[in-house]
C-alpha positions in Angstrom: 121.2 91.8 39.3 117.8 90.8 37.8 117.2 87.1 37.7 114.2 85.3 36.3 113.0 82.1 38.0 112.1 79.5 35.5 109.1 78.0 37.3 105.4 78.2 37.5 105.4 76.7 40.9 104.3 79.3 43.4 105.9 77.4 46.4 109.3 77.2 44.7 109.1 80.9 43.6 108.5 81.9 47.3 111.5 79.9 48.4 113.8 81.4 45.8 112.6 84.9 46.7 113.0 84.3 50.4 116.6 83.2 50.0 117.8 85.4 47.1 116.2 88.8 47.7 117.9 89.5 51.0 121.2 88.9 49.2 120.4 91.8 46.9 119.0 90.0 43.8 116.0 91.3 42.0 113.9 88.1 41.5 111.2 88.1 38.8 108.8 85.4 37.8 108.0 84.2 34.3 104.5 85.5 34.9 105.8 89.0 35.8 107.7 89.0 32.5 104.6 87.9 30.6 106.2 84.5 29.7 104.0 81.5 29.4 106.1 78.5 28.7 105.5 74.8 29.3 108.9 73.2 29.0 108.9 69.4 28.5 111.2 67.9 31.1 112.8 65.2 29.1 115.9 64.7 31.2 116.6 61.6 33.2 118.3 63.5 36.1 117.3 66.5 38.1 120.3 68.4 36.7 119.3 67.8 33.1 115.8 69.0 33.7 117.0 72.1 35.5 119.2 73.0 32.5 116.4 72.4 30.0 114.2 74.8 31.8 116.9 77.5 32.5 118.0 77.4 28.8 114.4 77.9 27.5 113.6 80.8 29.8 117.0 82.5 29.4 116.6 82.4 25.6 113.1 83.9 25.8 113.8 86.6 28.4 117.4 87.5 27.5 118.0 87.6 31.3 119.9 85.2 33.6 117.5 82.4 34.3 117.5 80.1 37.3 115.7 76.8 37.2 115.6 73.9 39.6 114.4 70.5 39.4 113.7 68.7 42.6 111.9 65.7 43.9 111.6 63.0 46.4 113.7 59.8 46.1 112.4 57.0 48.3 114.7 54.0 48.9 111.9 51.5 49.1 110.7 52.6 45.7 114.1 52.2 44.0 114.6 56.0 44.1 111.1 56.9 42.9 109.2 59.0 42.3 112.5 60.9 41.5 112.3 63.1 38.4 108.6 62.2 38.2 107.8 63.6 41.6 105.6 66.5 40.5 103.7 64.3 38.0 103.7 61.1 40.0 99.9 60.7 40.0 99.2 63.1 37.2 96.8 64.9 39.5 98.7 67.3 41.8 100.1 67.3 45.3 97.2 65.7 47.2 96.9 62.8 44.7 100.7 62.4 44.7 100.8 62.1 48.5 97.9 59.6 48.4 99.8 57.5 45.8 103.0 57.6 47.8 101.2 56.3 50.9 99.6 53.5 48.9 102.9 52.5 47.4 104.5 52.4 50.8 101.7 50.5 52.5 103.1 47.7 54.7 106.6 49.2 54.6 108.0 49.6 58.2 109.1 53.0 59.4 112.8 52.1 59.4 112.6 51.2 55.6 110.7 54.4 54.6 114.0 56.4 54.2 114.5 58.8 51.4 115.8 62.2 50.5 114.7 65.3 48.8 117.1 66.2 46.0 117.5 69.6 44.2 119.6 70.6 41.2 119.9 74.2 40.3 121.0 75.6 37.0 121.6 79.3 36.1 122.2 80.2 32.5 123.3 83.6 31.4 122.6 85.2 28.0 126.4 85.0 27.2 126.3 81.2 27.6 127.9 81.0 31.1 126.4 78.4 33.4 126.4 77.9 37.2 125.1 74.7 38.8 124.5 73.5 42.4 122.9 70.6 44.1 121.5 69.9 47.6 120.0 67.0 49.5 118.0 66.5 52.6 117.7 63.0 54.2 114.4 62.0 55.9 111.8 59.4 56.4 108.3 59.1 54.8 105.6 59.2 57.5 102.4 57.2 57.6 100.0 60.2 57.4 100.0 63.9 56.4 101.1 66.2 59.1 101.3 70.0 59.0 100.1 72.6 56.5 103.2 74.5 55.6 105.3 73.9 52.5 104.0 72.1 49.4 104.4 68.9 47.6 105.4 65.9 49.8 106.3 68.2 52.7 103.5 66.9 55.0 104.9 63.3 54.6 108.6 64.0 54.7 110.0 63.8 58.3 113.3 65.3 59.4 113.6 64.5 63.1 110.3 64.4 64.9 108.4 66.7 62.5 107.4 66.8 58.9 108.5 69.6 56.6 104.8 70.6 56.7 105.3 71.5 60.4 108.5 73.5 59.9 108.5 77.3 59.6 110.0 78.8 56.5 113.3 79.8 58.1 113.7 76.4 59.8 113.0 74.6 56.6 115.3 76.8 54.5 118.2 76.0 56.9 118.0 72.3 56.3 116.1 71.7 53.0 117.5 70.4 49.8 116.6 73.7 48.0 118.1 75.8 50.8 121.4 73.9 50.7 121.5 74.1 46.8 120.7 77.8 46.8 123.4 78.6 49.4 125.9 76.7 47.3 124.6 78.5 44.2 124.8 82.0 45.8 128.5 81.4 46.7 129.2 80.4 43.1 127.2 83.5 41.9 129.2 85.8 44.1 132.4 84.4 42.7 131.1 84.8 39.2 130.1 88.4 39.8 133.5 89.2 41.3 135.3 87.7 38.3 133.1 89.8 35.9 133.6 93.0 37.9 
């Protein structure tokens, strides 16, 4: 089955490919299909934003489209940056991390808890829809550590290491997106079996 990933984020695309291609799915990007689309994320939840993106790309491509919306929810910031994670500073990953560190200045380690959240939506041209969610609990560190991953990964600690220090397979096994994708794949297999 050919599936288009509704994202322009190269890091997310790599994670989707890493998890879905070994399961037999042909994963294509919007760019590979010649689609340039800047979808306004007007939802107030990750699930709403994922659906908005999947619907737009499915309609344009006439292919099943998977979108995710994900972000970092920090308890000391009332759940922020949340759905605004990617545009927190308005200036990209480095500036987002700097802003997060500023906002948490003076907050002790035990109160720097938070979680990565991921909502996935897959829309099919016939109107069918599959959804999944995943979460990963962690703590926000005091400084950037590691150069793997993207986004807030160098600040997000699970155990003794930041996601920026985890290898791809290690991260996929415990990450919010990895969990959501595994749940999604099970639902997709059931969906395919019903359609067969």
